[in-house]
N, C-alpha and C positions, 0 to 999 in steps of 0.2 A: 408442524408442517415442514416438509422437505423443500429446500429451494430448488428451483428449476432454472431460473434465469441468472446469468453471470455476465458481467462486463468483462470483455477480454482486452488485454493490453500487452504491449511488448516491453521487455526489459532484456537488454543484451541479446536481442534476436530470439528470445524464448517467449512463448505465449503463456500468459498467466491469466487467471480469472478470479473475480471476486464477486460474491453474491450481491445482486443489485440492492438488496434490502439494507446493506451497509453503506451504500453510496448516496451522498447528498447531492453532489454536483461535480462537474468536470470543468476546470478552468484552464485557460491558456497560460503557459508559463511566462511570467514576466520577470520579476526579480524577487529575491529572497533577502530579508534583512538578517545579517549574521548576528548570532547571539554567542558571546564567549562561553567557554566551559561546557559546551554541548558535545555529545559523542560525534565522532567524525561523520557518521551517516545522517546527521541532522544538520543540514547546511544553514538553517535559520528558521525564521517565521515570516508569514505573510499577514497582511491586514485584509481580512475578508469582511467587508461591511461593518467595520468597527471592532471586530473580534480578532484577537491574536491567535493564529493557527500555526502550530509547528509543522514543518515539512520534513518528511523522511525521504532521502534519496535511496530508492529501492536497489539501484545498481550498486551503490556503496554498501548497503545493508547485506545484500546477498552475495555480491561478487567482489567486494572491496575495490571497486573502481567508480570514479565520479561519473555522473551522467553528463554526456556531451549534449548541451542544450541546442535545439534548433527549432524551426517553426512548428514541428509536430510534437514537441515536448509538452506534456500536460501535467497538471496537478489534479489528482482525484481527491476530492474532499470526502472523507469517510468519518464515521462516528465510531469511537472506541470507548468501551465501558471501563471506567476507572473506579473501582470500589462502588460507591453509590451514585457517581455522576457520569455523565456521558460527555466526552470532549471531542471536538473536531480535530482531525489530523489530516494533513495533506500528504499524499503519496506521489512523489515525483517519478514519472514513468517516461520511457522513450516516446511512446505513442499509444493512443487508445484505438482499438479496433472496432468492436461492435458488441451488442448484447446478443448472447446466444442462449438457446435452451439446451440444457444438458440434463436428461432424466437421471434420477438417482441410480438406476441400474446400469448407467453408462459411466459411473464414477468408481474407480478402483482405489484401494488403499495406496498411500504413498509408497514408492519403492524403497526398500531398505538399503539399496546400493545405487551408485551411479549418479546421485543427485549432487549438484554443486552447491545447493543451499541446504540449510539446516532442516531436518525433517519435521521439527516441531512447528515450522512455519507453514507446512503443507497439510491441507485438509484431505486432498486426494488428487487423482489424475482423472480428468474428464476426457472421454473419447468423443472427438468430433470427426466426422467422415474419415479423413486420412491423417489426422494429427491429434496430439494430446494437448490439453490445457492443464497447467499446474494451478490447482485451485488453492488459494491462500486462506489461512486462518488469520483474519485481520487483527484479532486481539493478541496474537502471539508475536507479531512483528516487532512490537515494543515490549520491553519488560516493564513490570510494574514500577520498579524504582526509577527507571528512566522517565516514565510518564509523570511521576510525581515531581521529578526535577524540572521537567518541561512546564508542568502546571505552575510551580513556584516561580520559575523564571519568567513565564509569560505574564503572570500576575504583576511582577515587578516592572515589566516593560511598559505597561499601560500607565 
């Protein structure tokens, strides 16, 4: 089944989308507990109803600059498959927009040029009326080795 609905959000004033099937919830940004030895784009973890959830700063991951937090800053809780288990990961974004329908025939392959972010993060470009949505591959945003490090670290935190 091809996805049609995407949650759109802003990172550095660019519009991104993520299939709603990957999204568990959206929470207001409060604070993140710093964990030593994590990559720079993982500012730390949050406690979500007793579960330790690592947070990825997508501004830092894509553009090498820290997210300036304000009242619109959100954490999108998403599920990422790691080998045989599914773990929750928070994505720190500037703001969440809306859920949009993008039919499969309105999604083009990622451009091979001009993108400021790594092409392996991009599933495609969705066309909405007069703008494009960069549709992300959620499982690509983190590399497997980093996910395992996070898993081990968050197990030790509890």
